[in-house]
C-alpha positions as CSV (number, residue, x, y, z in Angstrom):
1,X,16.6,-0.8,7.5
2,X,16.8,1.3,4.5
3,X,18.3,4.6,4.3
4,X,17.5,6.4,1.0
5,X,19.8,9.4,1.5
6,X,19.1,10.8,-2.0
7,X,15.4,11.5,-0.9
8,X,15.9,11.9,2.9
9,X,13.6,8.7,3.4
10,X,14.4,6.0,6.0
11,X,12.3,2.9,6.1
12,X,12.2,0.9,9.3
13,X,10.1,-2.0,10.3
14,X,6.7,-1.1,11.6
15,X,5.2,-1.9,14.7
16,X,1.9,-1.8,16.5
17,X,2.8,1.6,18.2
18,X,2.6,3.0,14.6
19,X,-1.2,2.6,14.5
20,X,-2.0,6.3,15.0
21,X,0.3,7.6,12.3
22,X,-0.9,5.1,9.7
23,X,-4.4,5.8,10.7
24,X,-3.6,9.6,10.4
25,X,-2.3,9.0,6.9
26,X,-5.5,6.9,5.6
27,X,-7.7,9.5,7.1
28,X,-5.8,12.3,5.2
29,X,-5.8,10.1,2.1
30,X,-9.7,9.8,2.4
31,X,-10.0,13.5,2.6
32,X,-7.8,14.2,0.2
33,X,-9.7,11.9,-2.5
34,X,-12.9,13.3,-1.4
35,X,-11.6,16.6,-2.1
36,X,-10.8,15.7,-5.8
37,X,-14.1,14.2,-6.2
38,X,-13.2,10.7,-5.7
39,X,-15.9,9.2,-3.0
40,X,-15.8,5.9,-4.5
41,X,-12.5,4.3,-3.7
42,X,-12.5,4.4,0.0
43,X,-16.1,6.3,0.6
44,X,-16.3,9.5,2.7
45,X,-15.9,8.2,6.4
46,X,-12.4,8.8,7.8
47,X,-10.6,5.4,7.8
48,X,-10.4,5.6,11.7
49,X,-14.2,5.9,11.9
50,X,-15.0,2.9,9.6
51,X,-16.3,-0.2,11.3
52,X,-13.2,-2.3,11.7
53,X,-10.8,0.5,10.2
54,X,-8.7,0.7,13.3
55,X,-8.7,-3.1,14.2
56,X,-7.6,-3.9,10.5
57,X,-4.7,-1.4,10.7
58,X,-3.7,-2.8,14.3
59,X,-4.1,-6.5,12.7
60,X,-1.7,-5.3,9.7
61,X,1.1,-4.0,12.1
62,X,0.8,-6.9,14.4
63,X,0.3,-10.0,12.1
64,X,1.8,-9.0,8.7
65,X,4.9,-7.5,7.5
66,X,4.7,-3.7,8.3
67,X,7.2,-1.0,7.1
68,X,7.3,2.7,7.8
69,X,8.8,5.4,6.0
70,X,10.2,8.3,7.9
71,X,11.5,11.8,7.0
72,X,13.4,13.2,9.8
73,X,12.1,10.7,12.2
74,X,8.6,11.2,11.4
75,X,6.6,8.7,9.7
76,X,5.5,9.7,6.3
77,X,4.3,6.4,4.7
78,X,3.4,2.8,5.3
79,X,3.9,-0.3,3.5
80,X,2.4,-3.7,4.5
81,X,3.3,-6.9,2.8
82,X,1.8,-10.4,3.1
83,X,2.5,-13.7,1.5
84,X,-1.0,-13.3,-0.4
85,X,-3.8,-11.2,-1.0
86,X,-6.8,-10.7,1.5
87,X,-8.6,-13.9,1.2
88,X,-12.1,-11.8,1.3
89,X,-10.9,-10.0,-2.1
90,X,-11.7,-12.0,-5.3
91,X,-8.3,-12.1,-6.5
92,X,-6.9,-15.2,-8.6
93,X,-4.2,-17.0,-6.8
94,X,-0.6,-16.6,-7.9
95,X,0.2,-20.0,-8.2
96,X,3.6,-19.5,-6.6
97,X,5.2,-18.0,-3.7
98,X,4.6,-14.1,-3.5
99,X,5.0,-11.2,-1.7
100,X,1.7,-8.9,-1.7
101,X,1.3,-5.4,-1.0
102,X,-1.5,-5.2,1.3
103,X,-1.4,-1.5,2.1
104,X,0.6,1.6,0.7
105,X,-0.4,4.9,1.9
106,X,1.8,8.2,2.2
107,X,1.3,11.4,4.2
108,X,-0.4,13.8,1.8
109,X,2.0,16.6,3.3
110,X,5.0,14.8,1.6
111,X,3.4,14.4,-1.8
112,X,5.8,14.4,-4.6
113,X,8.9,13.3,-2.6
114,X,8.9,9.7,-3.8
115,X,7.8,8.1,-0.4
116,X,5.4,5.7,-2.2
117,X,8.1,4.9,-5.0
118,X,10.5,4.4,-1.9
119,X,8.2,2.0,0.0
120,X,7.6,0.0,-3.3
121,X,11.4,-0.3,-4.1
122,X,11.7,-1.6,-0.5
123,X,9.1,-4.1,-1.3
124,X,10.8,-5.3,-4.2
125,X,14.2,-5.6,-1.9
126,X,12.0,-7.5,0.8
127,X,10.7,-10.1,-1.9
128,X,14.4,-10.8,-3.1
129,X,15.5,-11.1,0.3
130,X,12.8,-13.7,1.0
131,X,13.7,-15.5,-2.1
132,X,10.3,-14.8,-3.8
133,X,10.2,-13.9,-7.5
134,X,6.8,-12.4,-7.7
135,X,5.3,-9.1,-6.0
136,X,1.8,-8.3,-6.5
137,X,-0.6,-5.5,-5.4
138,X,-4.4,-4.9,-6.0
139,X,-5.9,-1.4,-6.3
140,X,-8.9,0.4,-7.3
141,X,-9.2,0.8,-11.0
142,X,-12.1,3.3,-11.2
143,X,-11.9,6.9,-11.9
144,X,-9.6,7.6,-14.6
145,X,-7.3,4.7,-13.7
146,X,-4.5,7.1,-12.1
147,X,-3.7,4.5,-9.3
148,X,-3.3,1.7,-11.9
149,X,-1.1,4.1,-14.0
150,X,1.0,4.8,-10.6
151,X,1.5,1.4,-10.0
152,X,2.8,0.8,-13.9
153,X,5.1,3.9,-13.4
154,X,6.6,1.9,-10.6
155,X,7.3,-1.3,-12.6
156,X,4.1,-3.2,-12.2
157,X,2.1,-4.9,-15.1
158,X,-1.7,-5.2,-14.8
159,X,-2.5,-9.1,-14.7
160,X,-6.2,-9.4,-13.6
161,X,-9.1,-7.0,-13.0
162,X,-11.6,-8.0,-10.6
163,X,-14.9,-6.6,-9.0
164,X,-15.6,-6.5,-5.4
165,X,-19.3,-5.7,-5.1
166,X,-19.5,-2.5,-7.3
167,X,-15.8,-1.6,-6.6
168,X,-13.5,-2.3,-9.7
169,X,-10.1,-3.3,-8.9
170,X,-6.9,-4.4,-10.7
171,X,-4.3,-6.8,-9.6
172,X,-0.9,-5.9,-10.9
173,X,2.3,-7.9,-10.7
174,X,6.1,-7.5,-10.9
175,X,8.8,-10.2,-11.5
176,X,11.7,-9.5,-9.1
177,X,14.0,-12.3,-9.8
């Protein structure tokens, strides 16, 4: 458990019962991106209505290492860690043990409160706790590169661009040793 008293954020292990909250955050993220003109990153269909969307979130919560950020006991963010990237995404192997951010999402109603940054700091702590010196993430590299810049502001360095169909992606890494 992590109590970030300076921000009022508490991070706890996630569980399958968190699926509705995580799906709600993902649906709100799609709507927010679409309202800003970004229809390429996650499309226009709410995540909970995409084929396989619900099953993917449930699998993440049941089979990976999920963490939920709470504000006053209410889920406001989710982080899913794994031991490597999604094998279906064309990402170069790390060549060493790693923790990989499979999912990072925050509740748009709490934007600007540092939820994502707190979850990423928690990912660093979890990697260290596991004795792993490398933390990686992949993200959408399209648009104006805002998401890549977000991860850079949080200590990650771009390492390898990739293309998944027509979707431009970027792998970023952070040494945590």
